[in-house]
C-alpha positions, 0 to 999 in steps of 0.5 A: 932569237929572243922571245918572252915566256910567261914575262920572262926572256927565252933564247931560241934558235932561228927557225924554231916552231911554238912546239919546238920551244915548248920542247925546249922548256921541258913541257909537253904540247898537248898539256899547254894552251899557248898565245903568241901575241895576244892570239889563241893558237890550236894544238894541232898546228904548234909544229907549224906556228913559227917563233919570231924575235920579240914574240910574247908567248904566254903558255898555260897548263891546266891542273885537274884536282878537287 
């Protein structure tokens, strides 16, 4: 299936969760804030949140510094 992540098309296997997608992109789920179709998803439910064909996902990483 195809989803859009931060404006780019991404292919992911059917039945994938948000956590699966994040890991497939080489990211660490605990370091990201995710939005699926304009709804914020809590970290603790990434593994339970199904990704569906056509979803628009935004992933934001917070970077500390000064």
